[in-house]
VOPAGU-2260 file (C-alpha; in pm, 1 decimal, decimal comma):
REM VOPAGU-2260
SITE   aa  ch    i         X         Y         Z
SITE  UNK   A    0    1253,6   -3404,7    -685,4
SITE  UNK   A    1    1362,7   -3760,5    -762,7
SITE  UNK   A    2    1610,8   -3963,0    -556,4
SITE  UNK   A    3    1869,9   -3926,2    -831,8
SITE  UNK   A    4    1829,3   -3548,7    -827,0
SITE  UNK   A    5    1873,9   -3533,1    -448,7
SITE  UNK   A    6    2188,8   -3750,4    -468,2
SITE  UNK   A    7    2320,3   -3539,4    -755,7
SITE  UNK   A    8    2288,5   -3211,6    -565,4
SITE  UNK   A    9    2436,8   -3369,1    -251,7
SITE  UNK   A   10    2734,7   -3476,6    -462,3
SITE  UNK   A   11    2767,6   -3123,5    -603,3
SITE  UNK   A   12    2759,6   -2979,1    -252,1
SITE  UNK   A   13    3029,7   -3216,4    -132,6
SITE  UNK   A   14    3240,4   -3137,7    -440,8
SITE  UNK   A   15    3203,8   -2763,1    -383,5
SITE  UNK   A   16    3298,2   -2802,5     -14,9
SITE  UNK   A   17    3607,8   -3006,3    -112,2
SITE  UNK   A   18    3708,4   -2748,6    -375,0
SITE  UNK   A   19    3674,6   -2458,0    -128,6
SITE  UNK   A   20    3874,4   -2643,5     135,1
SITE  UNK   A   21    4156,4   -2715,1    -110,3
SITE  UNK   A   22    4165,3   -2354,4    -231,2
SITE  UNK   A   23    4183,7   -2220,1     124,5
SITE  UNK   A   24    4447,8   -2479,5     213,0
SITE  UNK   A   25    4648,3   -2371,3     -92,1
SITE  UNK   A   26    4619,5   -2008,5      12,0
SITE  UNK   A   27    4743,3   -2083,4     364,2
SITE  UNK   A   28    5048,4   -2267,2     237,9
SITE  UNK   A   29    5169,3   -1974,3      24,5
SITE  UNK   A   30    5294,2   -1625,6      96,2
SITE  UNK   A   31    5061,9   -1352,7     209,6
SITE  UNK   A   32    5043,3   -1191,5    -134,4
SITE  UNK   A   33    4941,9   -1517,6    -299,5
SITE  UNK   A   34    4693,6   -1587,1     -21,4
SITE  UNK   A   35    4530,3   -1250,9     -67,9
SITE  UNK   A   36    4520,4   -1293,3    -445,7
SITE  UNK   A   37    4353,2   -1632,4    -422,3
SITE  UNK   A   38    4095,2   -1514,4    -171,0
SITE  UNK   A   39    4034,0   -1199,6    -373,7
SITE  UNK   A   40    3968,7   -1395,3    -695,0
SITE  UNK   A   41    3742,4   -1634,2    -507,5
SITE  UNK   A   42    3558,6   -1339,4    -352,3
SITE  UNK   A   43    3505,4   -1168,4    -689,2
SITE  UNK   A   44    3382,4   -1494,6    -841,3
SITE  UNK   A   45    3131,1   -1556,0    -560,6
SITE  UNK   A   46    2999,6   -1198,9    -562,2
SITE  UNK   A   47    2959,6   -1207,8    -940,8
SITE  UNK   A   48    2790,3   -1546,3    -921,3
SITE  UNK   A   49    2552,8   -1414,9    -652,2
SITE  UNK   A   50    2461,5   -1110,7    -863,0
SITE  UNK   A   51    2403,8   -1329,6   -1170,0
SITE  UNK   A   52    2190,3   -1566,7    -961,6
SITE  UNK   A   53    1989,0   -1269,9    -828,3
SITE  UNK   A   54    1934,1   -1124,1   -1177,1
SITE  UNK   A   55    1822,4   -1449,2   -1339,5
SITE  UNK   A   56    1595,7   -1532,2   -1044,9
SITE  UNK   A   57    1418,2   -1197,5   -1080,0
SITE  UNK   A   58    1380,6   -1264,4   -1452,5
SITE  UNK   A   59    1203,3   -1589,2   -1358,4
SITE  UNK   A   60     982,6   -1412,4   -1099,5
SITE  UNK   A   61    1153,5   -1588,7    -807,8
SITE  UNK   A   62    1245,0   -1308,3    -564,4
SITE  UNK   A   63    1302,6   -1534,8    -266,7
SITE  UNK   A   64    1555,8   -1741,6    -464,0
SITE  UNK   A   65    1716,4   -1414,5    -580,0
SITE  UNK   A   66    1766,0   -1288,3    -223,9
SITE  UNK   A   67    1885,3   -1628,9    -109,3
SITE  UNK   A   68    2152,7   -1642,7    -381,7
SITE  UNK   A   69    2260,1   -1284,2    -318,7
SITE  UNK   A   70    2293,9   -1338,2      57,2
SITE  UNK   A   71    2455,0   -1684,3      45,3
SITE  UNK   A   72    2699,1   -1644,2    -245,0
SITE  UNK   A   73    2748,5   -1268,6    -233,0
SITE  UNK   A   74    2776,2   -1269,0     147,4
SITE  UNK   A   75    3031,6   -1551,6     140,4
SITE  UNK   A   76    3231,4   -1363,0    -121,7
SITE  UNK   A   77    3235,0   -1048,2      91,2
SITE  UNK   A   78    3347,1   -1246,7     395,7
SITE  UNK   A   79    3632,0   -1418,8     206,8
SITE  UNK   A   80    3744,0   -1091,5      49,3
SITE  UNK   A   81    3737,2    -920,4     388,2
SITE  UNK   A   82    3939,7   -1200,8     545,9
SITE  UNK   A   83    4199,1   -1179,5     270,9
SITE  UNK   A   84    4224,4    -800,8     300,9
SITE  UNK   A   85    4242,8    -822,3     681,0
SITE  UNK   A   86    4520,0   -1082,7     662,9
SITE  UNK   A   87    4733,6    -897,4     413,7
SITE  UNK   A   88    4696,9    -561,6     591,0
SITE  UNK   A   89    4784,9    -707,8     930,6
SITE  UNK   A   90    5093,5    -873,6     785,9
SITE  UNK   A   91    5230,0    -554,0     633,2
SITE  UNK   A   92    5376,6    -363,9     923,5
SITE  UNK   A   93    5594,4     -89,5     776,0
SITE  UNK   A   94    5810,8     175,6     945,4
SITE  UNK   A   95    5549,6     431,3     846,8
SITE  UNK   A   96    5290,8     246,1    1051,4
SITE  UNK   A   97    5520,8     235,4    1353,2
SITE  UNK   A   98    5598,7     603,3    1331,2
SITE  UNK   A   99    5233,6     695,0    1301,9
SITE  UNK   A  100    5125,4     517,7    1618,7
SITE  UNK   A  101    5178,7     821,5    1832,3
SITE  UNK   A  102    5020,1    1063,3    1587,7
SITE  UNK   A  103    4661,3    1159,4    1674,5
SITE  UNK   A  104    4574,6    1191,5    1303,6
SITE  UNK   A  105    4695,2     845,2    1203,0
SITE  UNK   A  106    4426,9     579,1    1168,6
SITE  UNK   A  107    4443,0     212,8    1081,5
SITE  UNK   A  108    4281,7      63,1     774,4
SITE  UNK   A  109    4010,1     -84,4     995,5
SITE  UNK   A  110    3921,6     258,3    1128,1
SITE  UNK   A  111    3922,3     401,6     775,4
SITE  UNK   A  112    3684,9     130,5     656,9
SITE  UNK   A  113    3468,2     186,8     966,3
SITE  UNK   A  114    3445,8     559,2     889,1
SITE  UNK   A  115    3339,1     487,1     531,8
SITE  UNK   A  116    3075,7     238,2     647,6
SITE  UNK   A  117    2935,9     482,8     902,4
SITE  UNK   A  118    2918,2     758,8     641,1
SITE  UNK   A  119    2721,5     521,9     418,5
SITE  UNK   A  120    2497,3     442,5     718,2
SITE  UNK   A  121    2436,8     813,5     779,6
SITE  UNK   A  122    2344,3     880,7     417,1
SITE  UNK   A  123    2132,7     571,8     346,9
SITE  UNK   A  124    1939,6     506,3     668,5
SITE  UNK   A  125    1692,6     798,5     633,1
SITE  UNK   A  126    1610,3     695,6     275,2
SITE  UNK   A  127    1581,2     328,6     373,7
SITE  UNK   A  128    1358,8     415,4     670,4
SITE  UNK   A  129    1140,1     633,8     448,4
SITE  UNK   A  130    1096,0     341,1     209,2
SITE  UNK   A  131    1020,9     113,1     504,9
SITE  UNK   A  132     758,7     356,8     636,5
SITE  UNK   A  133     589,9     372,3     295,8
SITE  UNK   A  134     592,7      -6,6     272,3
SITE  UNK   A  135     453,5     -46,5     624,1
SITE  UNK   A  136     155,6     168,3     525,4
SITE  UNK   A  137      91,0      22,7     181,0
SITE  UNK   A  138     130,8    -340,9     287,2
SITE  UNK   A  139    -124,7    -309,9     568,4
SITE  UNK   A  140    -480,0    -338,9     433,1
SITE  UNK   A  141    -643,8    -183,3     737,6
SITE  UNK   A  142    -410,5     116,1     732,3
SITE  UNK   A  143    -468,2     167,7     360,1
SITE  UNK   A  144    -844,9     143,5     403,6
SITE  UNK   A  145    -841,4     386,5     695,4
SITE  UNK   A  146    -611,8     625,8     508,9
SITE  UNK   A  147    -830,4     631,6     195,2
SITE  UNK   A  148   -1146,2     677,8     399,2
SITE  UNK   A  149   -1010,1     962,9     608,9
SITE  UNK   A  150    -832,9    1135,5     318,4
SITE  UNK   A  151   -1083,7    1081,1      39,8
SITE  UNK   A  152   -1423,7     928,8     116,7
SITE  UNK   A  153   -1526,0    1059,0     458,7
SITE  UNK   A  154   -1779,4    1338,7     492,0
SITE  UNK   A  155   -1499,7    1566,7     608,6
SITE  UNK   A  156   -1257,1    1491,8     323,5
SITE  UNK   A  157   -1483,9    1426,3      24,8
SITE  UNK   A  158   -1577,5    1790,7     -54,6
SITE  UNK   A  159   -1210,7    1890,8     -59,3
SITE  UNK   A  160   -1123,1    1595,5    -280,9
SITE  UNK   A  161   -1393,8    1689,6    -531,2
SITE  UNK   A  162   -1280,8    2051,1    -535,4
SITE  UNK   A  163    -917,8    1949,3    -588,3
SITE  UNK   A  164   -1021,0    1715,3    -869,6
SITE  UNK   A  165   -1219,8    1987,7   -1047,0
SITE  UNK   A  166    -936,1    2238,6   -1009,8
SITE  UNK   A  167    -682,6    2008,7   -1172,6
SITE  UNK   A  168    -933,6    1907,0   -1438,3
SITE  UNK   A  169    -970,6    2274,9   -1529,7
SITE  UNK   A  170    -594,8    2341,9   -1522,9
SITE  UNK   A  171    -503,0    2039,1   -1735,2
SITE  UNK   A  172    -789,5    2060,0   -1986,3
SITE  UNK   A  173    -689,7    2174,6   -2339,1
SITE  UNK   A  174    -772,3    2537,3   -2401,1
SITE  UNK   A  175    -984,3    2455,2   -2708,4
SITE  UNK   A  176   -1240,7    2261,1   -2501,1
SITE  UNK   A  177   -1604,0    2380,4   -2537,1
SITE  UNK   A  178   -1724,8    2642,8   -2291,3
SITE  UNK   A  179   -2012,1    2446,9   -2135,2
SITE  UNK   A  180   -1798,4    2176,1   -1964,9
SITE  UNK   A  181   -1575,4    2447,1   -1821,1
SITE  UNK   A  182   -1877,8    2628,5   -1675,7
SITE  UNK   A  183   -2007,9    2304,7   -1522,1
SITE  UNK   A  184   -1670,8    2229,9   -1359,7
SITE  UNK   A  185   -1648,7    2582,7   -1222,6
SITE  UNK   A  186   -1997,7    2546,6   -1076,6
SITE  UNK   A  187   -1913,0    2209,9    -918,6
SITE  UNK   A  188   -1590,1    2340,6    -763,1
SITE  UNK   A  189   -1786,1    2626,9    -601,6
SITE  UNK   A  190   -2041,3    2408,0    -421,9
SITE  UNK   A  191   -2039,1    2445,9     -44,3
SITE  UNK   A  192   -1889,0    2149,6     153,3
SITE  UNK   A  193   -2206,6    2110,3     358,6
SITE  UNK   A  194   -2408,0    2073,1      38,9
SITE  UNK   A  195   -2173,3    1798,2     -78,8
SITE  UNK   A  196   -2223,1    1620,4     251,6
SITE  UNK   A  197   -2598,7    1646,1     205,7
SITE  UNK   A  198   -2580,3    1509,3    -150,8
SITE  UNK   A  199   -2378,4    1202,4     -60,0
SITE  UNK   A  200   -2607,0    1148,1     234,1
SITE  UNK   A  201   -2879,0    1091,8     -23,9
SITE  UNK   A  202   -2696,4     874,5    -279,2
SITE  UNK   A  203   -2411,2     707,6     -84,3
SITE  UNK   A  204   -2396,5     766,0     293,1
SITE  UNK   A  205   -2060,3     752,5     466,2
SITE  UNK   A  206   -2125,0     408,4     614,8
SITE  UNK   A  207   -2194,2     261,2     270,5
SITE  UNK   A  208   -1882,6     423,7     123,5
SITE  UNK   A  209   -1670,2     284,2     404,3
SITE  UNK   A  210   -1817,7     -64,8     361,7
SITE  UNK   A  211   -1750,3     -54,1     -13,8
SITE  UNK   A  212   -1391,8      58,0      45,3
SITE  UNK   A  213   -1333,6    -225,6     293,0
SITE  UNK   A  214   -1472,2    -473,8      41,3
SITE  UNK   A  215   -1246,5    -345,6    -239,3
SITE  UNK   A  216    -929,2    -339,5     -29,3
SITE  UNK   A  217   -1000,1    -682,6     119,0
SITE  UNK   A  218   -1037,0    -825,6    -231,4
SITE  UNK   A  219    -721,9    -653,3    -356,5
SITE  UNK   A  220    -498,8    -765,1     -68,6
SITE  UNK   A  221    -636,7   -1118,9     -78,7
SITE  UNK   A  222    -532,4   -1126,5    -443,9
SITE  UNK   A  223    -184,5    -987,6    -368,2
SITE  UNK   A  224    -111,6   -1244,0     -96,0
SITE  UNK   A  225    -300,9   -1533,1    -256,8
SITE  UNK   A  226    -265,0   -1750,4    -563,5
SITE  UNK   A  227    -569,8   -1633,1    -762,1
SITE  UNK   A  228    -500,7   -1490,8   -1106,6
SITE  UNK   A  229    -761,8   -1213,6   -1067,3
SITE  UNK   A  230    -907,8   -1028,9    -768,1
SITE  UNK   A  231   -1247,9   -1161,9    -669,4
SITE  UNK   A  232   -1466,3    -851,3    -654,3
SITE  UNK   A  233   -1834,1    -788,0    -724,7
SITE  UNK   A  234   -1986,4    -446,9    -646,4
SITE  UNK   A  235   -2355,6    -425,6    -563,1
SITE  UNK   A  236   -2469,1     -99,1    -723,9
SITE  UNK   A  237   -2839,0    -171,1    -683,2
SITE  UNK   A  238   -2847,2     -21,3    -332,8
SITE  UNK   A  239   -2706,4     308,7    -461,6
SITE  UNK   A  240   -2963,1     319,7    -743,3
SITE  UNK   A  241   -3241,4     265,5    -492,1
SITE  UNK   A  242   -3102,9     549,7    -279,6
SITE  UNK   A  243   -3117,2     779,7    -582,8
SITE  UNK   A  244   -3474,4     680,8    -662,8
SITE  UNK   A  245   -3596,3     721,0    -305,5
SITE  UNK   A  246   -3436,0    1066,6    -275,0
SITE  UNK   A  247   -3507,3    1187,8    -628,7
SITE  UNK   A  248   -3720,4    1483,6    -514,8
SITE  UNK   A  249   -3456,8    1589,7    -261,4
SITE  UNK   A  250   -3194,2    1576,3    -537,2
SITE  UNK   A  251   -3395,4    1826,0    -743,6
SITE  UNK   A  252   -3416,7    2065,8    -449,1
SITE  UNK   A  253   -3043,1    2011,5    -387,9
SITE  UNK   A  254   -2963,7    2119,7    -746,1
SITE  UNK   A  255   -3160,4    2443,2    -703,3
SITE  UNK   A  256   -2986,6    2515,1    -372,9
SITE  UNK   A  257   -2628,4    2424,3    -464,2
SITE  UNK   A  258   -2567,8    2534,1    -823,9
SITE  UNK   A  259   -2529,4    2902,8    -918,3
SITE  UNK   A  260   -2831,4    2895,3   -1149,5
SITE  UNK   A  261   -2973,4    3231,2   -1266,2
SITE  UNK   A  262   -3319,7    3328,1   -1144,4
SITE  UNK   A  263   -3615,6    3243,3   -1368,3
SITE  UNK   A  264   -3780,0    3508,2   -1579,5
SITE  UNK   A  265   -4162,8    3547,2   -1562,1
SITE  UNK   A  266   -4196,6    3351,8   -1887,0
SITE  UNK   A  267   -3982,0    3067,6   -1752,9
SITE  UNK   A  268   -4183,4    3060,4   -1429,4
SITE  UNK   A  269   -4506,0    3021,6   -1629,2
SITE  UNK   A  270   -4349,0    2732,5   -1824,2
SITE  UNK   A  271   -4243,9    2562,4   -1499,6
SITE  UNK   A  272   -4592,3    2607,3   -1354,2
SITE  UNK   A  273   -4741,3    2428,5   -1654,5
SITE  UNK   A  274   -4523,8    2125,1   -1571,1
SITE  UNK   A  275   -4493,9    1989,5   -1925,0
SITE  UNK   A  276   -4114,7    1935,7   -1922,5
SITE  UNK   A  277   -3985,8    1602,6   -2058,2
SITE  UNK   A  278   -3625,4    1620,9   -1937,6
SITE  UNK   A  279   -3461,9    1710,2   -1607,2
SITE  UNK   A  280   -3230,7    1960,0   -1779,3
SITE  UNK   A  281   -3533,6    2161,6   -1894,9
SITE  UNK   A  282   -3657,8    2171,7   -1536,6
SITE  UNK   A  283   -3338,6    2305,7   -1374,4
SITE  UNK   A  284   -3243,3    2556,9   -1644,1
SITE  UNK   A  285   -3323,4    2840,6   -1401,8
SITE  UNK   A  286   -3392,8    2885,3   -1031,9
SITE  UNK   A  287   -3763,1    2946,5    -953,2
SITE  UNK   A  288   -3898,2    3083,9    -623,1
SITE  UNK   A  289   -3876,0    2841,3    -331,0
SITE  UNK   A  290   -4249,9    2780,3    -327,7
SITE  UNK   A  291   -4238,4    2674,2    -693,0
SITE  UNK   A  292   -3929,2    2461,0    -627,7
SITE  UNK   A  293   -4124,4    2251,3    -378,8
SITE  UNK   A  294   -4414,4    2228,0    -624,4
SITE  UNK   A  295   -4207,9    2100,9    -918,4
SITE  UNK   A  296   -3984,1    1870,0    -710,9
SITE  UNK   A  297   -4212,8    1564,4    -764,7
SITE  UNK   A  298   -4199,7    1622,6   -1140,2
SITE  UNK   A  299   -3819,5    1645,7   -1123,6
SITE  UNK   A  300   -3804,3    1325,4    -921,4
SITE  UNK   A  301   -4010,9    1140,9   -1181,4
SITE  UNK   A  302   -3787,1    1272,0   -1458,7
SITE  UNK   A  303   -3477,1    1144,2   -1273,9
SITE  UNK   A  304   -3637,8     800,9   -1238,3
SITE  UNK   A  305   -3730,9     811,2   -1606,3
SITE  UNK   A  306   -3368,7     886,2   -1701,5
SITE  UNK   A  307   -3247,6     596,4   -1486,7
SITE  UNK   A  308   -3497,5     363,3   -1650,0
SITE  UNK   A  309   -3378,7     469,1   -1996,8
SITE  UNK   A  310   -3012,7     423,3   -1910,9
SITE  UNK   A  311   -3083,6      95,3   -1725,3
SITE  UNK   A  312   -2757,5      89,7   -1525,5
SITE  UNK   A  313   -2649,9    -252,2   -1393,2
SITE  UNK   A  314   -2733,8    -340,1   -1033,6
SITE  UNK   A  315   -2429,1    -569,1   -1005,6
SITE  UNK   A  316   -2082,7    -493,1   -1144,5
SITE  UNK   A  317   -1855,1    -796,1   -1175,8
SITE  UNK   A  318   -1511,6    -632,2   -1162,8
SITE  UNK   A  319   -1336,2    -967,9   -1200,9
SITE  UNK   A  320   -1499,2   -1040,4   -1536,0
SITE  UNK   A  321   -1425,4    -691,2   -1666,3
SITE  UNK   A  322   -1057,7    -732,0   -1571,8
SITE  UNK   A  323   -1047,1   -1067,2   -1750,5
SITE  UNK   A  324   -1171,5    -895,5   -2067,0
SITE  UNK   A  325    -902,7    -625,8   -2062,2
SITE  UNK   A  326    -598,6    -770,4   -1880,7
SITE  UNK   A  327    -429,7   -1106,2   -1948,5
SITE  UNK   A  328    -356,7   -1324,1   -1647,5
SITE  UNK   A  329      18,1   -1323,7   -1718,3
SITE  UNK   A  330      36,0    -945,2   -1696,1
SITE  UNK   A  331    -155,5    -936,0   -1368,3
SITE  UNK   A  332      65,2   -1213,3   -1229,8
SITE  UNK   A  333     375,5   -1009,1   -1313,3
SITE  UNK   A  334     223,1    -702,6   -1145,2
SITE  UNK   A  335     141,8    -907,6    -835,5
SITE  UNK   A  336     498,6   -1040,6    -820,4
SITE  UNK   A  337     643,8    -690,8    -846,6
SITE  UNK   A  338     418,5    -569,8    -565,5
SITE  UNK   A  339     530,0    -858,7    -344,8
SITE  UNK   A  340     894,6    -787,4    -426,5
SITE  UNK   A  341     855,2    -419,6    -343,1
SITE  UNK   A  342     684,8    -503,4     -14,7
SITE  UNK   A  343     965,8    -742,9      79,8
SITE  UNK   A  344    1241,8    -506,0     -30,2
SITE  UNK   A  345    1087,1    -205,4     140,5
SITE  UNK   A  346    1039,1    -386,8     471,0
SITE  UNK   A  347    1395,3    -523,4     488,1
SITE  UNK   A  348    1620,1    -270,5     312,9
SITE  UNK   A  349    1679,7     -76,8     635,6
SITE  UNK   A  350    1877,5    -378,3     761,6
SITE  UNK   A  351    2159,0    -300,3     515,7
SITE  UNK   A  352    2270,5      36,0     664,4
SITE  UNK   A  353    2229,2    -102,7    1017,1
SITE  UNK   A  354    2448,3    -399,5     922,2
SITE  UNK   A  355    2710,3    -160,2     781,3
SITE  UNK   A  356    2709,0      30,1    1109,9
SITE  UNK   A  357    2759,4    -290,3    1308,5
SITE  UNK   A  358    3043,4    -401,8    1080,7
SITE  UNK   A  359    3209,0     -63,0    1130,6
SITE  UNK   A  360    3179,2    -101,0    1507,3
SITE  UNK   A  361    3330,5    -450,4    1494,7
SITE  UNK   A  362    3626,3    -316,5    1296,9
SITE  UNK   A  363    3698,3      -6,2    1503,9
SITE  UNK   A  364    3555,8     -40,4    1857,2
SITE  UNK   A  365    3750,3    -229,3    2123,4
SITE  UNK   A  366    3577,0    -123,9    2446,1
SITE  UNK   A  367    3250,5      16,6    2574,2
SITE  UNK   A  368    3389,7     370,2    2570,1
SITE  UNK   A  369    3505,9     331,9    2211,5
SITE  UNK   A  370    3162,3     196,8    2112,4
SITE  UNK   A  371    3001,7     509,7    2256,9
SITE  UNK   A  372    3257,5     730,8    2083,9
SITE  UNK   A  373    3212,8     565,4    1745,8
SITE  UNK   A  374    2832,8     569,7    1770,4
SITE  UNK   A  375    2791,8     928,2    1888,1
SITE  UNK   A  376    2855,5    1115,2    1564,1
SITE  UNK   A  377    2672,0     878,8    1323,6
SITE  UNK   A  378    2361,8     867,6    1544,9
SITE  UNK   A  379    2356,2    1243,8    1594,4
SITE  UNK   A  380    2405,7    1334,0    1229,4
SITE  UNK   A  381    2171,5    1061,2    1103,2
SITE  UNK   A  382    1903,4    1167,2    1350,8
SITE  UNK   A  383    1926,0    1532,0    1246,7
SITE  UNK   A  384    1931,3    1433,1     880,4
SITE  UNK   A  385    1617,3    1221,2     928,0
SITE  UNK   A  386    1437,1    1497,3    1118,5
SITE  UNK   A  387    1513,5    1746,2     840,5
SITE  UNK   A  388    1389,4    1505,8     571,2
SITE  UNK   A  389    1072,8    1426,3     769,4
SITE  UNK   A  390     987,9    1793,0     821,4
SITE  UNK   A  391    1036,4    1864,7     451,1
SITE  UNK   A  392     811,2    1586,2     318,6
SITE  UNK   A  393     470,5    1765,0     330,3
SITE  UNK   A  394     615,0    2068,9     153,2
SITE  UNK   A  395     770,4    1889,5    -144,4
SITE  UNK   A  396     718,1    2109,6    -447,8
SITE  UNK   A  397     594,0    1836,6    -684,0
SITE  UNK   A  398     301,8    1770,0    -448,4
SITE  UNK   A  399     173,8    2126,4    -481,3
SITE  UNK   A  400     266,8    2234,4    -835,7
SITE  UNK   A  401      62,1    2177,9   -1148,8
SITE  UNK   A  402     238,7    1942,4   -1392,9
SITE  UNK   A  403     306,2    2100,9   -1729,8
SITE  UNK   A  404     321,1    1795,1   -1951,2
SITE  UNK   A  405      73,8    1518,4   -1872,9
SITE  UNK   A  406     -42,5    1240,4   -2106,5
SITE  UNK   A  407    -386,5    1312,0   -2247,0
SITE  UNK   A  408    -502,6     966,4   -2135,3
SITE  UNK   A  409    -468,8    1066,9   -1767,9
SITE  UNK   A  410    -767,7    1274,5   -1649,0
SITE  UNK   A  411    -687,2    1594,8   -1466,7
SITE  UNK   A  412    -925,4    1494,2   -1188,0
SITE  UNK   A  413    -715,9    1181,2   -1123,8
SITE  UNK   A  414    -404,3    1397,4   -1099,3
SITE  UNK   A  415    -574,7    1624,2    -845,2
SITE  UNK   A  416    -692,6    1336,0    -628,6
SITE  UNK   A  417    -348,3    1175,8    -652,6
SITE  UNK   A  418    -186,2    1499,7    -537,0
SITE  UNK   A  419    -422,7    1522,8    -239,8
SITE  UNK   A  420    -348,5    1163,3    -139,2
SITE  UNK   A  421      22,9    1233,3    -181,8
SITE  UNK   A  422       9,3    1532,7      52,6
SITE  UNK   A  423    -181,3    1335,5     317,2
SITE  UNK   A  424      60,2    1042,3     281,7
SITE  UNK   A  425     355,7    1279,3     321,1
SITE  UNK   A  426     204,5    1404,5     646,9
SITE  UNK   A  427     173,0    1045,0     770,6
SITE  UNK   A  428     534,6     974,0     674,0
SITE  UNK   A  429     646,3    1286,8     857,0
SITE  UNK   A  430     491,2    1151,3    1177,1
SITE  UNK   A  431     640,8     805,8    1114,4
SITE  UNK   A  432     994,5     941,5    1065,3
SITE  UNK   A  433    1015,4    1244,2    1292,5
SITE  UNK   A  434     988,3    1074,2    1632,3
SITE  UNK   A  435    1238,8     785,9    1582,8
SITE  UNK   A  436    1500,8    1009,8    1423,0
SITE  UNK   A  437    1453,8    1275,0    1690,2
SITE  UNK   A  438    1513,8    1008,0    1954,4
SITE  UNK   A  439    1820,0     892,0    1760,0
SITE  UNK   A  440    1957,8    1246,6    1749,5
SITE  UNK   A  441    1902,7    1292,7    2122,9
SITE  UNK   A  442    2072,0     960,3    2202,5
SITE  UNK   A  443    2363,6    1055,1    1978,8
SITE  UNK   A  444    2392,2    1396,3    2146,5
SITE  UNK   A  445    2396,0    1227,5    2487,9
SITE  UNK   A  446    2675,8     998,3    2369,1
SITE  UNK   A  447    2868,0    1301,3    2241,4
SITE  UNK   A  448    2843,5    1460,3    2584,3
SITE  UNK   A  449    2972,2    1139,6    2744,9
SITE  UNK   A  450    3255,7    1112,8    2494,5
SITE  UNK   A  451    3374,2    1473,0    2524,3
SITE  UNK   A  452    3280,2    1541,2    2885,7
SITE  UNK   A  453    3643,7    1595,5    2985,4
SITE  UNK   A  454    3697,7    1846,7    2707,1
SITE  UNK   A  455    3368,8    2016,5    2795,7
SITE  UNK   A  456    3480,3    2042,6    3157,6
SITE  UNK   A  457    3816,5    2185,0    3045,8
SITE  UNK   A  458    3644,8    2443,7    2826,3
SITE  UNK   A  459    3415,2    2545,5    3112,0
SITE  UNK   A  460    3713,3    2584,3    3344,0
SITE  UNK   A  461    3899,0    2793,8    3089,7
SITE  UNK   A  462    3595,9    3017,9    3037,5
SITE  UNK   A  463    3553,5    3068,8    3412,8
SITE  UNK   A  464    3918,9    3164,9    3443,2
SITE  UNK   A  465    3882,1    3416,6    3160,5
SITE  UNK   A  466    3575,8    3568,4    3325,2
SITE  UNK   A  467    3760,2    3606,7    3656,0
């Protein structure tokens, strides 16, 4: 910024300060009603200006400027409006107020506002904490990598993920699909988990899958937190192709062992013994005796290598270049900005209900005993509410039901894997929410006991007298 620009904004700041000081001075020199009206108009103006600032800043992909404007201008407007309301309410002492002092049901406006704020705290904190817990998981690369490995790519989880994917693929496939793909999916979904573990031990061992996942997540999170237009990611597929070639014979034996293939007829056995097949599908059309399986495994291995040579799959996949071909940089930049905004919002939104609780305490509490009394019910109810929500998360119906209407562009297998990840994530969120809200409920219950200990003692005494 130039020197003229700096001087110009300093002049604007001084002018704004002078204008605010004159407005407040004018309000002080008038009656209470005028004072409240001036402060109220100023408050509405500042809050509206802060919201407009926030909206336009988000339109320009400037979330930090948006939050700054909302906090500075909107916060100042709330403070001025609160001061005006406080002043006018304190100055209006009516006979009704004096008569209601001795009534146990009468409350001041400060206490009424405090009750409203604490109700909002009770309702919003569990939702805000749930969003914070989700953000804490998704914004941490190591936690995301560990979660995906344990829920999807580990030897323990991978067979279940494949089965879930095939189930949803079958459920969401149009009914007019040819019969053969349906039979193949049914056969795949019935493969034993130990056989899946053996297969991936041949073509992509668990250590290699974990290393690939770490590489992908590291590239993705470096892109999110960096300034690059595209993620920098290159996948080396050559090692996996070599694994397939070196274990080609074992893969043939695995097919005979794992798939529900019908036994070979005598004629088919004689054809297999001749060994004149030109395609792997002709070789595994039926299941021969085990002795013949071992004999024809080398032929099957050579046919697999032949198929790979014909297809000539790439040994290096440049994901960055493929993304450049399909996605413009502006669109990816907007996606990155939204992800950053969600991470920031999710990690800080819980401050709002906590701030409302503190404001309520400042309005209503006047001593340590009153602080305990005012905190007891909100903490207890909020804690119980959070515990109930946490315990219900893994059983949410949309995580276990089959969607009726899904776009045809979304594969059913992707829906199944997404559902599995959603169920595992819900279990993680249950653990993240249950303990803190249980502690909150216990602390609130302890405060309730302290607050109503005299009444509890009186009730106990009355019950003992009745029993005697």
